[in-house]
KEKOL-786636 format. One record per residue (C-alpha): residue number from 1; residue in three letters; x, y, z. Coordinates in Angstrom, 1 decimal. Layout:
N
REC num residu     xx     yy     zz
REC NUM    ALA      X      Y      Z
...
END
This chain:
153
REC num residu     xx     yy     zz
REC   1    MET   66.3 -150.5  -40.1
REC   2    LYS   62.6 -150.1  -39.7
REC   3    ALA   60.5 -152.5  -41.7
REC   4    TYR   56.8 -151.7  -41.6
REC   5    GLN   54.1 -150.1  -43.7
REC   6    ARG   53.3 -146.5  -43.5
REC   7    LEU   49.7 -145.7  -42.7
REC   8    GLY   47.6 -143.4  -44.9
REC   9    LEU   47.2 -140.9  -42.0
REC  10    ALA   45.8 -138.2  -44.2
REC  11    ALA   43.1 -140.6  -45.5
REC  12    VAL   42.2 -141.6  -41.9
REC  13    LEU   42.0 -138.0  -40.7
REC  14    GLY   40.1 -136.9  -43.8
REC  15    ALA   37.5 -139.7  -43.2
REC  16    GLY   37.2 -138.7  -39.5
REC  17    LEU   36.6 -135.1  -40.4
REC  18    ALA   34.1 -136.1  -43.1
REC  19    LEU   32.1 -138.0  -40.5
REC  20    GLY   32.3 -135.1  -38.1
REC  21    LEU   34.4 -136.9  -35.5
REC  22    ALA   36.4 -134.6  -33.3
REC  23    GLY   39.4 -136.0  -31.5
REC  24    ALA   41.1 -134.6  -28.4
REC  25    PRO   43.5 -131.9  -29.1
REC  26    PRO   47.1 -133.2  -29.4
REC  27    ALA   49.4 -132.8  -26.4
REC  28    ALA   52.1 -130.2  -26.7
REC  29    ALA   55.1 -131.7  -28.5
REC  30    GLN   57.6 -132.8  -25.8
REC  31    GLN   60.9 -134.6  -26.1
REC  32    LEU   61.1 -138.0  -24.4
REC  33    CYS   64.0 -140.4  -23.9
REC  34    VAL   63.7 -144.2  -23.8
REC  35    LYS   64.9 -145.0  -20.3
REC  36    ALA   64.5 -148.8  -20.5
REC  37    SER   67.3 -150.9  -22.0
REC  38    ARG   64.9 -151.7  -24.9
REC  39    ALA   61.4 -150.6  -25.8
REC  40    ASN   58.9 -151.8  -28.4
REC  41    LEU   57.3 -149.1  -30.4
REC  42    ARG   53.8 -150.2  -31.6
REC  43    ALA   51.2 -149.4  -34.2
REC  44    GLY   48.6 -148.5  -31.6
REC  45    PRO   48.2 -147.9  -27.8
REC  46    GLY   48.4 -151.5  -26.5
REC  47    THR   50.3 -154.8  -26.6
REC  48    ASP   47.8 -156.2  -29.0
REC  49    TYR   49.2 -153.9  -31.7
REC  50    ARG   52.1 -155.0  -33.8
REC  51    ILE   55.6 -153.9  -33.0
REC  52    THR   56.8 -151.3  -35.5
REC  53    TRP   60.3 -150.8  -34.2
REC  54    GLU   62.4 -152.0  -31.3
REC  55    VAL   64.6 -149.2  -30.0
REC  56    ASN   67.4 -149.1  -27.4
REC  57    ARG   68.0 -146.9  -24.4
REC  58    PHE   68.4 -143.2  -25.0
REC  59    MET   66.4 -143.2  -28.3
REC  60    PRO   64.8 -139.7  -28.5
REC  61    LEU   61.1 -139.5  -29.3
REC  62    ILE   58.7 -136.5  -29.6
REC  63    GLN   55.4 -136.9  -27.8
REC  64    VAL   52.5 -135.9  -30.0
REC  65    GLY   49.6 -137.4  -28.1
REC  66    SER   48.6 -140.0  -25.4
REC  67    ASP   45.9 -142.6  -24.6
REC  68    GLY   45.9 -143.8  -21.0
REC  69    ASP   49.3 -145.3  -20.2
REC  70    TRP   50.4 -145.1  -23.9
REC  71    VAL   52.2 -142.2  -25.5
REC  72    LYS   52.0 -141.4  -29.3
REC  73    VAL   55.4 -140.4  -30.5
REC  74    ARG   57.3 -139.2  -33.6
REC  75    ASP   60.7 -140.7  -34.4
REC  76    VAL   63.8 -139.4  -36.1
REC  77    ASP   62.4 -140.3  -39.5
REC  78    GLY   59.0 -138.6  -38.8
REC  79    ASP   57.1 -141.9  -38.4
REC  80    LEU   54.4 -142.2  -35.7
REC  81    HIS   54.4 -145.0  -33.1
REC  82    TRP   53.0 -145.7  -29.6
REC  83    VAL   55.1 -146.5  -26.6
REC  84    TYR   54.2 -147.6  -23.1
REC  85    ALA   54.7 -144.5  -20.9
REC  86    PRO   56.8 -146.1  -18.1
REC  87    LEU   59.5 -146.9  -20.7
REC  88    VAL   60.2 -143.2  -21.4
REC  89    THR   61.1 -140.1  -19.5
REC  90    ASP   61.2 -136.3  -20.0
REC  91    LYS   63.8 -136.0  -17.2
REC  92    MET   66.9 -136.4  -19.4
REC  93    ASP   68.1 -135.3  -22.8
REC  94    CYS   69.1 -137.7  -25.5
REC  95    VAL   70.0 -137.7  -29.2
REC  96    THR   70.3 -140.2  -32.0
REC  97    ILE   72.4 -140.2  -35.1
REC  98    SER   70.3 -139.0  -38.0
REC  99    ALA   73.0 -139.2  -40.7
REC 100    PRO   74.1 -142.4  -42.3
REC 101    LYS   77.4 -142.2  -40.3
REC 102    ALA   78.9 -139.9  -37.7
REC 103    ASN   82.4 -139.4  -36.2
REC 104    VAL   82.6 -139.3  -32.4
REC 105    ARG   85.4 -137.0  -31.2
REC 106    HIS   87.4 -136.3  -28.0
REC 107    LYS   86.9 -132.5  -28.3
REC 108    PRO   84.3 -130.3  -30.0
REC 109    THR   86.3 -129.6  -33.2
REC 110    THR   87.0 -131.4  -36.4
REC 111    GLN   90.7 -131.0  -35.6
REC 112    SER   90.2 -133.3  -32.7
REC 113    ASP   91.1 -137.0  -33.1
REC 114    LYS   88.2 -139.2  -34.2
REC 115    TRP   87.4 -141.6  -31.3
REC 116    PHE   85.2 -143.9  -33.4
REC 117    SER   82.3 -143.8  -35.9
REC 118    VAL   78.7 -144.7  -35.4
REC 119    GLU   75.8 -145.5  -37.7
REC 120    LYS   72.3 -144.0  -38.0
REC 121    TYR   70.0 -144.7  -35.0
REC 122    THR   72.9 -145.0  -32.5
REC 123    SER   71.6 -143.1  -29.4
REC 124    PHE   73.3 -141.3  -26.6
REC 125    LYS   72.5 -139.5  -23.4
REC 126    GLN   73.1 -135.8  -24.1
REC 127    VAL   75.0 -134.0  -21.3
REC 128    GLY   75.8 -130.6  -22.9
REC 129    LYS   76.3 -128.4  -25.9
REC 130    ARG   79.0 -126.1  -27.2
REC 131    ASP   78.6 -124.0  -30.3
REC 132    LYS   77.6 -126.5  -33.1
REC 133    TRP   78.6 -129.6  -31.0
REC 134    VAL   76.7 -131.9  -28.8
REC 135    LYS   78.4 -133.4  -25.7
REC 136    VAL   77.2 -137.0  -25.1
REC 137    GLU   78.0 -139.7  -22.6
REC 138    TYR   78.6 -143.4  -23.3
REC 139    GLU   79.6 -145.9  -20.6
REC 140    GLY   80.9 -143.2  -18.4
REC 141    GLU   83.0 -141.4  -21.1
REC 142    THR   82.1 -138.0  -22.5
REC 143    MET   82.6 -137.3  -26.2
REC 144    TRP   81.4 -134.9  -28.9
REC 145    ILE   79.3 -135.2  -32.1
REC 146    TYR   78.7 -132.4  -34.6
REC 147    SER   75.1 -131.2  -34.0
REC 148    SER   73.9 -131.5  -37.7
REC 149    LEU   74.5 -135.2  -37.5
REC 150    VAL   72.1 -135.8  -34.6
REC 151    TRP   68.3 -135.6  -33.9
REC 152    PRO   66.8 -133.6  -32.3
REC 153    GLY   69.5 -131.0  -33.1
END
């Protein structure tokens, strides 16, 4: 569970506009995957900023900006963070559970046996899709999760 204060982004942006400050245009939104076993998300672009969330491998993030070797990202809850660019990649797809709980199944149907259940923020490498199901991989095994239970969907 994340435990940090939300910044008054609207107030900061409003103050910047009132002062006539123009920032660089935001980078096109791009999905990234955490490729390191763990990554610290931070309040700003550097290790001097506080850690806002520690995430595991395959956590998906949406890039919304950058500053040197740091990438500004949006998470599953819509919160903004910064991550060190070498810890993420756009070369694979990944998903995280966005519902409080999700069943993982052997086949892409609710009639299939439930393999196990996972909680919100459990992340997987995505290896395919079929209809309303997402095919994921975990420790060499492939399994299925209903797409409305994952982000991005």
